[in-house]
N, C-alpha and C positions, 0 to 999 in steps of 0.2 A: 498533464503533460505532455506533449507530444513528445516522442522520442528524437527528432532533428532539435527542440528547444532545447531538453534534460542535458545533452553533448555539449551544445552551446554555454548552458551553467556549470559544466564539469570542468569544459575546456578555461573557462574563467578563473575554475576555483582553481585550478590547476597553475595556469599561470598567474597571480596574485600569490599564491602560494610560492612558488618558483622565486617570484620578487622578494615578498617575506626572508624567504631563504637566503636570497642570493647577497639583500641587502644588511642580514646579521652578521653573514659570514664576511662581507666586506669591512663590515663595523670591527666584528673581533682580529682580521687583518690588521687593520688599521691601526689598533691598540698594541695590538702586540709589537707591529713595525715602530708605532711612537715609544712602548717599555723598552725593545731595542737599541736604539737608541738612544735616550736618556742612559740608560744603565752603560751604552757606550764611551756616555762623557761623563757619568763619574769613576768608569775603573780611568780616562785618559786625567780626570782631573787628579786620582791619587794619583797616577803613574809623572805627573808631573809635580807634586806635591813631595816622593820620595825624592823624584831628582832635584829637588831644591834641596832636600836636608842634605842629599850626599854631595852637591856644590858649597853647599855653605861650610860643610865637614872637612872639603880638600884645599879651600879655600884658608883655612885657619893651621891646616897645616904646610901651606907652604914657607920653609924655610925662613929668612931674613937676607942670608947670602944667598941664594937660589938666584946665580948671574942672570936666570931669566923670571924675576920676578914680578916684578912689573908688566911681564905680556902674557905672564900665569893668572894675573890678579882681572887683568880687562878680560880675558877670554873668559874667564868664572862669571864675569860682571856682566859679559853680553849672554851667553846663556844661563845666566839669571832672569835678566831683564826678558827673556822669550819664554821661557817658565809660565812668567809670572804673569804674562800677558795671556797664556792659554789658560791659566785660572781664573784671571780676572772674564774672561771670554764664557767659559763653561759655567762657571758658578751659578750664573742666572738657571737655567735650563735643570741645576738636579741640587735646590736649594733644599727643598725638602726630602730629600733623600740622603745628607749628610750627619754623619753622627755627629756626636761632639769631638769626637777625638778629629775627625776630618776639619773639624771647624777650629779645633784649639791650633793643628797645625797649618790652618791656612791662616789665620792672623799671626802666628809669629813667622812664617814667611815674606807674610807683606809688610808685616811691621818692621823686620830685616832692611825690605826692599825698599820700604819709608814709601809704602801705599799705604799708608794711614788709616785713609776711611773705611777703607775693606778690611784691615785689620782688625779695628773696632767692631764694626758689622759684623764680622766672626766672632769673636770675643764674646758679643753683647746675645749672640742667637746661640752661642753654645749655653751660655748661661739660661735661657730659657730653656733649653730642649734637655738640659741634666737633670737628671730625675731626681726628687725631694730626695729618695733611698739611696741615693749614690753620692755617698759623702767624698771618696775618691774627686770623683768626676766635676764635681759641685764644688770642692775646695781647689780643685783646677782653673776652673772656671773665675771666681772669684780674685786667685790671685793674679791672670792673668788681667784680666779687668783692672785690677787693685796699681798695680806696674805699671799701665798703660797710666792710667788720670792725677798717679804720684809724680812722674815723669814730667815734669815742666818743659821743658825742650818740644813736648808733641803739642803739635792744636786741640786744643780741648783736656785739658789737664787740669784739673781740679785735688789739691792739697785734701779737702773737706770728703769730696766724694772716693777718693783712695783710703783717708784713715776708715770710713764706715765698710768698706769693705773688705779691709782689712781684719776689723772687728767681727763683720759677718763670716768670713775665713774661719776663725781661732774660734767662733762658737759653733761653728758647721762639724768642723773638725772633732770639737770636744763634746757631741753630740755620739763619737763613738769611742767606746771605753777598751777597746781592743788595743794592742801593744803597737797598729800601725794607725790607729787614728789619733795616738797621743803624738805620736812623730808627725803628723801631719797637722797637730795644733804648733810642736815646738818648727816646722816647717814654716808654718802662717807667718809666726813670731818672726824665725827670721829674718824672709823675706821683708815684713813692715817693718825693722829693726833696718832693713841696707835701704831700705826705700826711704825712709824720712830720716834718718839720720844724718848728723851735720859732716859737710860734705869732707873736711879738716880734719873733724876728729876724730871718721869711721858713724861705724855704724851704733844708733841709738843704745847707749850702755844698756838701759833698764831692758829694754823688749830681747836685745841679745840672749842679755842672763836667763830669762825666762826661757827664752827658745833652751838654751841649755839642762836646765831643771827637764822639764819634757825632754827630752831626748834621753838624760839620764835614765827618768819614769819609764820611757817607752823602752828602752834595753830590759830595765829592769821586767819590765813585764811580757815582753820576748822570750816566749819556752820556748824557744829552739837556742838561744844564749849565741845567737851566728855572730861573733866577729864581723863579717862583713852586710851587718845585716845596715838598712841606713841608718837608726839612730845610734849607732856605735860607730859608723863612718863618718856623718856627722860631726859627733864629739871628736875623731879622727883630723877631722880637717878644721875644727874652730881649735886645735888645741895647737896647731902647727901653723896655723893663721897668728894669734895671739903669739906666742913660742917667737913668728917672724919677725914681730913687731917689735916683740923686749929687744928682741936682739938689735935691731937696727936703731930703736931710742937709746939701746944703752951706748 
């Protein structure tokens, strides 16, 4: 092979290698940029959710006798509307990165903001993403969905589907023999009792009684005997609620 031809071949090879390496580098840089943008959107979405939760808490703490009650409520509602719009804009670009906690919070805030389609979508996706061995998050997802379908005022409500979801929540919670698993079963029964009871008469009595029984079992199984534990706190709350009702009806 003549020397000139050999050099041309080498130069062509080097040029081709440069193009290939440059293309790979550009592809990696584009992918890194895309990932940075997606993670930035995820961070912004989470910050919006935290702001929404904070605003909801502030809304609840405004005293009824506050002279600026109406103005404060209006300002908070405007801020919440903006943050809800942010979550709706960003959610599509970060859907695959959302955790179960993200999705439940997204559902809760959009439900409060009367954006029912997005709320239901978030709850259903959270249910799909909860791992089968993650009892706590699975129960949380099931109860969020059950509460939604049990509410006759929400679009797409379904008493039959709510009943099935409450039953599934109890069943999943009962797969754990830990004190907290027993508490979750009681909590599921309590939510079921309150969602499906007769409004004038209060929660469904048999289900509420079962919740109390499970709370007692959980408190007994709690080796720490923590008086501030969830089961003990639930029993105290129910006892106070029952006492308040007895006082009003006597």
